[in-house]
VMD Tcl script that draws the C-alpha trace (Angstrom):
set ca {
  {119.80 157.31 143.22}
  {122.59 158.61 145.95}
  {125.57 156.37 145.83}
  {126.64 156.16 149.96}
  {129.78 154.53 151.80}
  {129.71 153.69 155.18}
  {133.32 153.75 157.11}
  {133.26 153.01 160.98}
  {134.46 150.38 163.83}
  {131.37 150.21 165.54}
  {129.95 146.34 163.87}
  {126.56 146.84 165.12}
  {126.32 150.84 163.66}
  {127.18 149.64 160.20}
  {124.99 147.08 160.00}
  {122.24 149.30 161.82}
  {123.32 152.19 159.21}
  {123.51 149.68 156.64}
  {119.67 147.96 156.98}
  {118.28 151.30 157.69}
  {119.97 152.64 153.79}
  {118.73 149.42 151.96}
  {115.37 150.01 153.05}
  {115.79 153.67 151.23}
  {114.49 153.08 147.79}
  {116.16 156.31 146.43}
  {119.85 154.63 148.47}
  {122.01 153.04 146.51}
  {124.81 151.23 149.42}
  {128.53 151.81 147.45}
  {130.58 150.32 150.35}
  {131.13 149.51 154.23}
  {134.19 149.25 155.26}
  {135.76 149.09 158.98}
  {139.06 151.16 158.56}
  {140.30 154.16 157.23}
  {143.31 152.12 154.81}
  {140.39 150.69 153.41}
  {138.54 153.39 153.13}
  {140.54 155.15 150.99}
  {141.50 152.23 148.34}
  {137.20 151.63 147.97}
  {137.56 155.94 147.58}
  {139.92 155.50 144.50}
  {137.50 153.52 142.66}
  {133.99 154.82 144.01}
  {132.88 158.12 143.98}
  {130.14 158.23 146.69}
  {127.71 160.84 146.92}
  {127.30 161.25 150.59}
  {130.32 159.38 153.17}
  {128.84 158.52 156.00}
  {131.99 158.44 158.95}
  {131.91 157.51 162.87}
  {133.27 158.57 165.85}
  {136.47 155.97 165.49}
  {137.47 153.76 162.54}
  {140.03 150.87 163.09}
  {143.26 152.56 162.61}
  {142.71 156.40 163.06}
  {139.57 158.94 164.34}
  {136.84 159.72 162.17}
  {138.08 163.55 162.85}
  {141.95 162.51 161.88}
  {139.95 160.48 158.64}
  {138.03 163.31 156.95}
  {140.99 166.23 157.63}
  {142.74 163.35 156.13}
  {140.57 162.96 152.80}
  {140.07 167.11 152.94}
  {143.91 166.41 151.87}
  {143.11 163.93 149.24}
  {143.28 163.88 145.58}
  {139.82 161.67 145.36}
  {136.64 162.96 144.10}
  {134.91 164.35 147.01}
  {131.53 163.30 148.62}
  {128.64 166.32 148.23}
  {128.59 165.36 151.65}
  {130.66 164.01 154.34}
  {128.17 162.97 157.61}
  {129.84 162.44 161.19}
  {128.49 159.91 163.43}
  {127.63 160.40 167.77}
  {128.93 156.81 169.23}
  {126.70 154.52 168.13}
  {124.10 156.84 166.42}
  {122.21 155.64 163.60}
  {118.79 157.99 164.19}
  {118.12 160.28 160.76}
  {118.18 162.76 162.71}
  {121.38 162.98 164.29}
  {122.83 162.17 161.34}
  {121.97 165.46 159.47}
  {122.48 167.13 161.99}
  {125.95 166.08 162.07}
  {126.16 166.69 158.30}
  {125.83 170.59 158.52}
  {129.24 170.55 160.06}
  {131.14 168.80 157.52}
  {129.86 170.31 154.49}
  {132.52 171.75 152.13}
  {130.99 174.93 151.65}
  {134.75 175.86 149.48}
  {133.48 173.85 147.11}
  {129.41 175.24 146.86}
  {127.73 171.63 146.24}
  {124.54 171.82 147.48}
  {123.71 168.67 149.53}
  {122.25 165.41 148.17}
  {118.29 165.75 149.59}
  {118.41 162.38 151.76}
  {115.04 161.04 152.55}
  {115.84 158.34 155.67}
  {113.65 155.56 157.24}
  {112.14 156.37 161.16}
  {114.99 157.80 163.14}
  {115.69 154.31 165.79}
  {116.16 156.57 168.11}
  {112.86 156.75 170.68}
  {111.26 159.81 171.97}
  {113.15 162.85 172.52}
  {116.84 163.58 171.54}
  {119.03 164.61 175.15}
  {120.19 167.61 174.55}
  {123.77 166.95 176.03}
  {123.98 164.24 172.82}
  {122.94 167.66 170.86}
  {125.97 169.29 173.24}
  {128.24 166.45 172.28}
  {127.70 166.17 168.57}
  {128.52 169.33 168.22}
  {131.25 169.41 169.93}
  {132.92 165.76 168.07}
  {132.57 167.72 165.07}
  {134.54 170.55 165.88}
  {137.24 167.96 166.49}
  {137.70 168.86 170.25}
  {138.25 165.82 172.75}
  {136.50 163.74 175.36}
  {139.13 162.80 177.37}
  {140.34 166.21 178.06}
  {139.20 168.69 181.46}
  {137.98 170.88 178.98}
  {135.66 169.31 176.91}
  {133.95 168.44 180.45}
  {133.70 172.42 181.92}
  {133.35 173.43 177.64}
  {129.54 170.44 177.94}
  {128.62 171.32 181.74}
  {129.20 175.24 180.36}
  {126.45 174.98 177.59}
  {124.30 172.74 179.62}
  {124.10 176.33 182.48}
  {123.65 178.55 179.42}
  {120.85 177.15 177.66}
  {118.90 177.68 181.18}
  {120.17 180.84 181.71}
  {122.15 183.02 178.23}
  {122.53 185.31 180.64}
  {124.82 184.08 182.18}
  {127.21 184.55 178.08}
  {127.73 188.41 179.44}
  {128.68 186.86 182.89}
  {131.76 184.79 182.56}
  {134.04 185.65 184.59}
  {131.71 187.02 187.41}
  {129.04 183.93 187.60}
  {130.28 181.02 185.14}
  {133.72 180.28 185.69}
  {133.05 180.30 189.53}
  {130.41 177.92 188.43}
  {132.94 175.61 186.99}
  {134.63 175.64 189.25}
  {132.24 174.68 192.69}
  {130.92 171.99 190.51}
  {134.45 170.19 189.13}
  {136.24 171.72 192.40}
  {139.10 173.77 190.89}
  {139.92 177.34 190.80}
  {138.09 179.65 188.64}
  {141.20 180.62 186.91}
  {141.51 176.37 186.05}
  {138.33 176.43 184.69}
  {138.35 179.62 182.48}
  {142.64 178.63 181.47}
  {141.50 174.55 180.42}
  {138.29 175.74 178.80}
  {140.44 178.02 176.87}
  {143.25 175.69 176.26}
  {140.76 172.91 174.92}
  {139.25 175.14 172.21}
  {142.94 176.54 170.97}
  {143.74 173.07 171.06}
  {141.37 171.34 168.85}
  {141.18 174.83 166.33}
  {144.77 174.13 165.67}
  {144.04 170.82 164.71}
  {141.03 171.33 163.47}
  {139.42 171.25 160.21}
  {139.43 174.80 159.48}
  {135.87 175.06 157.48}
  {134.36 173.38 160.11}
  {134.76 176.09 162.11}
  {135.00 178.95 160.23}
  {131.53 178.07 158.69}
  {130.53 177.85 162.70}
  {132.78 181.08 163.99}
  {133.71 183.58 160.93}
  {136.35 184.78 162.30}
  {138.72 181.77 162.22}
  {138.48 181.73 158.03}
  {141.82 184.69 158.82}
  {142.76 181.98 161.47}
  {141.91 183.84 164.46}
  {140.64 181.56 167.05}
  {137.55 182.47 169.10}
  {137.34 183.59 172.31}
  {136.27 181.50 175.20}
  {133.24 183.80 175.32}
  {132.71 183.68 171.16}
  {133.15 180.11 171.67}
  {130.74 179.95 174.03}
  {128.03 182.23 172.50}
  {128.41 180.85 169.12}
  {128.40 177.36 169.73}
  {125.06 178.15 172.07}
  {122.95 179.99 169.58}
  {124.37 176.91 167.06}
  {123.05 174.78 169.04}
  {119.33 176.22 169.69}
  {118.93 177.11 165.84}
  {120.03 172.78 165.78}
  {117.32 172.34 168.75}
  {114.26 173.96 166.86}
  {114.63 170.97 164.35}
  {113.85 168.35 166.95}
  {112.22 167.29 170.20}
  {114.89 167.83 172.67}
  {114.42 166.74 176.66}
  {116.82 167.95 179.14}
}
mol new
graphics top color blue
foreach p $ca { graphics top sphere $p radius 0.5 }
foreach p [lrange $ca 0 end-1] q [lrange $ca 1 end] { graphics top cylinder $p $q radius 0.2 }
display resetview
């Protein structure tokens, strides 16, 4: 039996997840909360196999909560699943879990068989990108996020752009967002650098090997590795444009 704890501020998300998990005979729901402080109290008495964390909690963000948990003495769940905003479908939960596995623990992920996903039809590619950037702790309210999101969509259509950042990609971003080439490059670089230094290093290192030695990825390295990770994820689900 797999013990699961849900932590999310979105009441509709909590309810949908709870109902979906309770329909699975292999899952026991150990606790449900909407706040980080309550989650810490819950984890002091519970040892779940899986922790589902929403994008936002009542008193902190999901990323902040996960980072805080890694610094505690609590027994760690075997897998931490980061949920997209409003996300409840099994496919997306499993995709996001890949980003938050604690590789240093060398603990295999529990076998979690979720019921039929709630998402109807193909998953939008933009959603895969958004969830991946969220997993890395990149905030959605900065220009660099929008530039990275749009760039990854263009690279999906034309991977050769990865070899033409200065000559083609940055000018394309600049034209689309009505800014300058240098400003587009700088915003993307600043967003990557800031998120790298503030984000979970284990997550970054799992996708960008050089990060294990404290070296942040360049714009080109970030876009190339992220494009490849998204390509592999897209092979697991039906994806729409």
